[in-house]
C-alpha positions in Angstrom: 19.0 1.3 19.3 17.4 0.0 15.9 14.1 0.9 16.8 14.8 4.6 18.2 16.6 5.0 14.6 13.6 3.6 13.1 10.9 6.2 15.0 13.2 8.8 14.3 13.3 7.9 10.4 10.0 7.5 10.3 9.1 10.9 11.9 11.7 13.4 10.3 10.8 15.8 8.4 7.9 14.3 6.7 5.0 15.7 8.6 2.6 18.0 6.6 0.6 20.5 8.9 -1.3 19.7 12.5 -4.3 18.1 12.5 -7.2 20.2 11.5 -10.0 20.7 13.8 -13.3 18.8 12.4 -14.8 20.7 9.7 -18.5 19.5 10.6 -20.1 17.0 12.0 -22.6 14.3 10.6 -24.8 12.3 11.8 -25.1 8.6 9.8 -27.0 5.8 10.9 -25.2 2.8 12.3 -26.9 0.3 10.1 -26.1 2.1 6.8 -22.5 3.1 8.0 -21.6 -0.5 8.6 -23.5 -1.6 5.4 -20.9 0.9 3.7 -18.0 -0.6 4.9 -19.3 -4.3 4.2 -19.9 -2.8 0.5 -16.7 -1.4 0.5 -15.3 -4.7 1.4 -17.1 -6.5 -1.2 -16.2 -4.6 -4.0 -12.5 -4.7 -3.0 -12.4 -8.4 -3.4 -14.5 -8.3 -6.5 -12.0 -5.9 -8.1 -8.9 -7.5 -6.8 -10.1 -11.3 -7.7 -12.0 -10.7 -10.6 -9.6 -8.7 -12.1 -6.4 -11.2 -11.3 -7.3 -12.8 -15.4 -6.3 -9.3 -16.4 -3.2 -8.7 -14.1 -0.2 -7.6 -16.4 -1.8 -8.5 -20.0 -2.4 -5.1 -21.2 0.0 -3.2 -21.3 1.2 -1.5 -24.7 -2.4 -1.9 -25.9 -5.9 -1.8 -23.6 -8.1 -4.9 -22.8 -11.0 -5.9 -25.0 -13.6 -6.8 -22.2 -17.0 -6.0 -23.1 -19.1 -8.0 -21.0 -18.7 -8.3 -17.2 -20.7 -9.9 -14.3 -18.9 -9.3 -11.3 -19.3 -13.0 -9.1 -17.1 -15.1 -6.7 -18.9 -18.7 -6.9 -15.9 -20.5 -5.1 -16.0 -17.4 -2.7 -12.4 -15.2 -1.9 -9.0 -16.1 -1.4 -6.0 -14.9 0.3 -4.0 -12.6 -2.3 -1.7 -9.8 -1.3 -4.3 -7.2 -2.7 -6.4 -8.5 0.8 -4.1 -10.6 2.9 -1.4 -8.5 4.2 -4.2 -6.4 5.2 -6.2 -9.3 6.9 -3.0 -10.0 8.8 -2.8 -6.7 10.2 -6.6 -6.2 11.1 -7.0 -9.1 12.2 -4.3 -8.2 14.7 -5.5 -4.6 15.0 -9.0 -5.8 16.0 -7.7 -8.3 18.9 -5.2 -5.7 20.4 -7.5 -2.8 19.8 -4.6 -1.0 18.6 -4.8 0.9 15.3 -0.8 1.8 15.2 0.5 -1.7 16.2 4.2 -1.5 17.4 7.0 -1.8 14.7 8.0 -4.7 16.8 4.7 -6.4 16.4 4.3 -5.5 13.1 7.6 -7.5 12.1 6.6 -10.6 14.0 3.5 -10.5 12.0 5.6 -11.0 8.9 7.9 -13.3 9.9 4.9 -15.6 11.4 2.6 -15.1 8.4 3.7 -13.4 5.4 6.4 -15.3 4.0 4.8 -16.7 0.4 3.1 -15.5 -2.4 4.8 -11.8 -2.1 6.7 -10.1 -4.8 8.3 -6.8 -5.6 8.6 -4.1 -2.7 6.9 -6.7 -0.5 9.4 -9.1 -1.0 12.4 -7.3 -0.3 11.3 -6.0 2.9 10.6 -9.4 4.2 14.3 -10.5 3.2 15.5 -7.4 5.1 13.5 -8.7 8.2 15.3 -11.9 8.2 18.6 -9.9 9.3 16.8 -7.5 11.5 15.8 -4.7 10.0 12.6 -3.3 11.3 9.9 -1.1 10.1 9.6 1.6 9.0 13.4 1.3 8.0 12.3 -1.6 5.7 10.5 0.8 3.0 12.6 3.7 3.1 14.0 4.4 -0.5 17.8 4.1 0.7 17.3 1.2 1.7 14.7 -0.8 -0.2 15.2 0.0 -4.1 11.6 -1.0 -4.8 10.0 1.5 -2.8 10.3 4.7 -4.7 7.6 3.5 -7.1 5.9 0.3 -6.1 2.4 0.2 -5.6 2.1 -1.3 -2.4 1.3 2.2 -1.3 -2.2 1.8 -3.2 -3.3 -1.8 -3.0 -2.4 -2.7 0.5 -4.0 0.7 2.0 -8.0 0.2 1.2 -9.2 -1.6 4.4 -7.7 1.3 6.4 -9.5 3.9 4.6 -12.8 1.7 5.7 -11.4 1.6 9.2 -11.9 5.8 9.8 -14.8 6.1 7.8 -15.2 10.1 7.7 -12.0 10.7 8.8 -9.7 11.1 6.0 -6.4 12.3 7.8 -6.8 9.6 10.5 -7.3 7.1 7.5 -3.7 8.4 6.2 -2.4 8.3 9.3 -3.1 4.5 9.8 -2.4 3.8 6.1 0.9 5.1 5.9 1.7 3.3 9.4 1.2 -0.1 7.6 2.2 0.3 4.0 5.5 2.3 4.9 6.5 -1.2 6.0 7.5 -1.2 2.1 7.3 2.0 0.3 8.2 5.8 0.5 8.4 8.8 -1.1 5.6 9.2 -4.5 3.9 5.4 -3.4 3.3 7.0 0.3 1.3 9.8 -1.4 -0.9 7.1 -3.4 -1.9 5.6 0.2 -2.7 9.4 1.1 -4.8 9.8 -1.9 -6.7 6.7 -1.8 -7.3 6.6 2.2 -8.9 9.9 1.7 -11.0 9.2 -1.3 -12.2 5.9 0.8 -12.9 7.4 4.0 -14.5 10.5 2.5 -17.1 8.3 0.3 -18.9 7.2 3.8 -20.0 11.5 3.3 -19.7 12.8 0.1 -21.5 11.1 -3.3 -19.9 13.6 -5.4 -16.5 12.4 -7.5 -15.5 15.3 -8.3 -15.5 16.7 -4.9 -13.7 13.3 -3.7 -11.2 14.1 -6.1 -10.6 17.5 -5.0 -10.4 15.8 -1.2 -8.1 13.4 -2.1 -5.9 16.0 -4.2 -6.0 18.1 -0.6 -4.4 15.0 1.0 -1.3 14.7 -1.5 1.8 16.6 -1.6 0.6 19.3 -4.3 4.5 19.2 -5.9 4.2 15.3 -6.3 4.0 13.8 -9.1 1.2 11.6 -8.2 -1.1 14.4 -7.7 0.1 15.5 -11.3 -1.2 12.1 -12.6 -4.7 12.9 -10.7 -4.7 16.4 -12.8 -3.5 15.1 -16.1 -6.5 12.2 -16.0 -8.9 14.8 -14.9 -7.6 16.8 -17.4 -7.8 14.1 -20.2 -11.1 13.0 -19.1 -12.8 16.2 -19.8 -11.2 16.5 -23.3 -12.4 12.8 -24.1 -15.4 12.5 -21.5 -16.9 9.3 -23.7 -13.4 7.7 -24.8 -11.6 5.9 -22.4 -9.5 4.7 -24.7 -8.2 8.2 -25.7 -7.3 9.0 -22.2 -5.5 5.8 -21.8 -3.2 6.5 -24.9 -2.7 9.9 -23.1 -1.3 8.1 -20.2 0.5 5.9 -21.5 2.5 8.6 -24.1 3.4 10.4 -20.2 3.8 7.8 -18.3 5.3 4.5 -19.4 8.7 5.3 -19.8 10.0 2.0 -19.3 9.2 0.5 -22.7 6.5 -1.7 -20.4 8.9 -3.2 -18.3 8.4 -3.8 -14.7 9.2 -0.5 -13.4 5.9 0.7 -15.4 4.0 -2.1 -14.9 4.5 -2.2 -11.0 4.8 1.6 -10.8 2.5 4.0 -9.0 2.2 6.2 -12.0 0.2 4.3 -14.8 -1.3 2.2 -12.0 -2.9 5.2 -10.0 -4.1 6.8 -13.3 -6.0 3.6 -14.4 -7.6 4.1 -10.9 -8.7 7.4 -11.3 -9.5 7.0 -15.1 -11.8 3.8 -13.8 -13.9 6.4 -11.5 -14.2 8.6 -13.9 -15.2 7.1 -16.7 -17.0 4.1 -14.5 -19.5 7.2 -13.3 -20.7 5.4 -10.2 -21.5 2.3 -11.8 -19.5 -0.6 -10.1 -19.1 -2.7 -13.0 -18.2 -0.3 -15.3 -15.7 0.9 -13.2 -14.7 -2.4 -12.7 -14.9 -3.0 -16.8 -12.6 0.0 -17.2 -10.2 -0.8 -15.0 -9.7 -4.2 -16.1 -9.2 -2.8 -19.4 -6.8 0.1 -18.7 -4.6 -2.4 -18.2 -0.5 -2.6 -15.8 -1.3 -4.0 -12.6 -5.0 -4.1 -13.1 -6.2 -6.2 -10.5 -5.0 -3.6 -7.7 -6.6 -0.6 -9.5 -9.8 -2.5 -9.7 -10.0 -3.1 -6.1 -8.9 0.3 -5.1 -11.8 1.9 -7.3 -14.1 -0.5 -6.3 -13.6 0.2 -2.4 -14.9 3.7 -3.2 -17.9 3.0 -5.4 -18.7 0.1 -2.8 -18.8 2.5 0.1 -21.3 4.9 -2.1 -23.6 2.0 -3.0 -23.6 -0.2 0.6 -23.6 -4.1 0.6 -27.5 -4.6 0.6 -27.4 -2.5 -2.8 -24.8 -4.7 -4.2 -26.8 -8.0 -2.7 -29.7 -6.8 -4.8 -27.9 -7.4 -7.8 -28.0 -11.3 -7.6 -24.4 -11.3 -8.3 -23.1 -15.0 -6.8 -20.8 -14.3 -4.0 -19.9 -17.6 -1.6 -19.2 -16.0 1.6 -15.2 -18.0 2.2 -12.1 -16.5 2.8 -9.7 -19.2 1.8 -6.1 -19.1 3.6 -3.7 -20.0 0.5 -1.0 -18.9 1.7 -0.6 -16.7 5.2 1.2 -18.9 7.8 -0.6 -18.6 11.3 -3.8 -17.4 10.0 -6.9 -19.1 10.3 -8.5 -21.4 7.9 -12.0 -20.9 8.1 -11.9 -17.3 7.7 -15.3 -15.7 5.7 -15.7 -13.0 3.9 -18.2 -11.5 6.5 -15.6 -12.5 9.4 -13.2 -10.1 7.8 -15.3 -7.5 7.4 -16.5 -7.6 10.9 -13.1 -6.9 12.0 -13.0 -4.1 10.1 -16.2 -3.1 11.6 -14.3 -3.9 14.8 -11.7 -1.6 14.1 -14.0 1.4 12.5 -15.8 1.6 15.7 -12.6 1.9 18.0 -11.3 4.2 15.5 -14.5 6.3 15.8 -14.7 6.4 19.0 -10.8 7.4 19.5 -11.4 10.3 17.4 -14.7 11.9 19.4 -17.7 10.1 17.0 -20.1 9.4 19.4 -23.2 6.8 19.3 -26.1 8.6 19.9 -30.4 7.9 19.5 -32.5 9.9 17.3 -36.5 9.1 17.0 -35.4 5.5 18.1 -32.8 5.0 15.2 -29.2 4.6 16.1 -26.7 6.9 14.6 -22.8 7.4 14.7 -22.4 11.1 15.0 -18.9 11.9 13.3 -16.6 14.8 13.8 -15.5 14.8 9.7 -11.9 15.8 9.3 -10.3 18.4 6.5 -7.9 16.2 4.3 -4.2 17.3 4.4 -1.2 15.5 3.9 0.2 13.8 6.7 3.4 13.1 5.2 4.8 15.3 2.7 7.4 14.1 -0.1 10.6 13.8 1.8 13.3 16.2 0.2 15.7 14.6 -1.7 13.5 11.5 -1.9 15.9 9.2 -0.5 17.5 11.1 2.4 20.5 9.3 2.0 22.5 11.7 4.2 20.1 11.7 7.1 19.6 7.9 6.8 23.6 7.1 6.2 23.8 9.4 9.5 21.4 7.5 11.6 22.4 4.3 10.4 26.2 4.5 10.4 26.6 3.8 14.7 24.5 0.5 13.6 27.3 -0.4 10.8 30.0 0.0 13.0 29.3 -1.8 15.8 27.1 -4.5 14.0 30.3 -5.7 11.7 31.5 -6.7 15.6 28.2 -8.2 16.5 26.2 -12.0 15.6 25.6 -13.3 12.1 22.3 -11.3 11.5 24.1 -8.1 12.8 27.1 -8.4 10.8 24.7 -9.5 7.7 22.4 -6.3 8.3 25.6 -4.1 8.9 27.3 -5.2 5.3 23.9 -5.0 3.7 23.3 -1.2 4.8 27.3 -0.6 4.2 26.6 -1.4 0.2 22.9 0.3 0.1 24.5 3.4 1.4 28.1 3.5 -0.1 30.2 2.7 3.1 31.2 -0.4 2.2 34.6 1.0 0.3 35.5 2.6 3.3 34.9 -0.2 6.0 36.6 -2.9 3.4 40.0 -0.5 3.6 39.7 0.3 7.1 38.3 -2.8 8.8 39.3 -5.5 6.5 38.8 -8.5 8.7 35.6 -7.0 10.2 34.3 -6.3 6.8 35.0 -9.8 5.1 33.3 -11.2 8.0 30.3 -9.0 7.3 30.4 -10.0 3.7 30.6 -13.9 4.7 27.3 -13.3 7.2 25.4 -11.8 4.6 26.0 -14.5 2.5 24.5 -16.9 4.6 21.5 -14.9 3.5 21.1 -15.9 0.2 17.7 -15.0 -0.4 17.8 -11.7 0.6 21.0 -11.4 -1.7 19.2 -12.8 -4.6 16.7 -9.9 -4.2 19.7 -7.5 -4.3 20.4 -8.5 -7.4 16.9 -9.4 -8.5 16.5 -5.3 -7.7 14.6 -3.4 -10.2 16.6 -0.8 -12.6 17.2 1.9 -12.1 16.8 2.6 -8.5 18.4 -0.4 -7.6 21.3 -0.7 -10.0 23.6 0.6 -7.5 23.5 -1.6 -4.6 23.4 -4.6 -7.5 26.8 -3.0 -8.7 27.9 -2.7 -5.0 27.2 -6.1 -4.2 29.3 -7.6 -7.5 32.3 -5.0 -6.6 32.3 -6.6 -2.9 32.1 -9.9 -3.9 28.6 -10.9 -3.6 27.5 -13.2 -6.4 23.8 -14.0 -6.7 23.1 -17.6 -5.3 21.8 -20.2 -7.4 17.9 -20.5 -7.3 18.3 -24.0 -5.1 20.1 -21.9 -2.1 17.5 -21.1 0.7 
């Protein structure tokens, strides 16, 4: 029943127009296509991990990074900008399935994604402990972070690489995984960046790439407006990224630089687009600008870098003489290999990419003794439009109400899940009045999941204010830090 509900919610009222037929076919040398995948992956590692020292450092004022040389002298390591994708990509490569079933996604999370996660990801993970399954874990009505969190962009890049030249497919795959934790506007950023990454395999002009990215986004979305604004500020200040950053801050830093700003899609999408525009196709400069633009800048640097990395390719990057050790050290992902490498991770992305290409009609051919991929280039368009209203509260409530009613008479996790849904959807006062014993049992069950209760009380303002108030009114207080 829960899975039927999850799928109904995933599909209801959100889809864009049906996939358009390919606008053209392109032929890309097989070795060049693989090299571009590898270039995109290395660039992502560099942006993410070289950006970490600057993360959340530049909020009210920009950074002052003047010189920067990309390097990973000790190799790469697991960080949430890449390691959630690693968990997914590894399973996709093993099974040959581009779209893993929701039940398997939840199993992967409960096995491997237990530490070093934050915000929408942490909240979704706690919901899984009481049996909430994707994509319900990412619905705005259920997860108060999902309305703004940047997980939609920093967990999407590998899926763009896995669908070279196929922007609609890249968006479809990206949304399948990012909607585990986000929805609404952040889902638009998934489509924006997946489309730009996939299209970078066949398009070199940045303005054209931005046009293609916008074509994949709901035109009425705030995400689309952010892109339009940054392009306009770049035209007005073509040599002054600081001026564009000031314009960005004045319009989109709306919460005094607190977490809703730092972790929100608006400022960080702006930073990513600005880095691309002011970087002018130079990977080092793109990353330097991304770091200095600030906010959650390691994520922004990674997303921008992937696009440039695809266009440059790994061989070009290797020729720069940067120190990169071929290691991907697993520091936090339970049940995943301890001996992974950058090459091994990228091999898996390339395996998935070949499978995805074939599934969309691409074929390997030979011309003049050289192997080529003949790829049907897709026309970008939104796979998911903005839900209206964003939280789809009435629709969500109608679909989850039977589970709330029955769950209060079930086992501990069923009761806890039902109580949580009732708090999130505003049904708890009715249940407390009509079924006081069942409701009391639900509250008691929910309290046995202190990590989830803690996240309820840590929910961000203003999107989390209602559920925090409901929990307090229902007598569900924040547990001590020691409670697990």
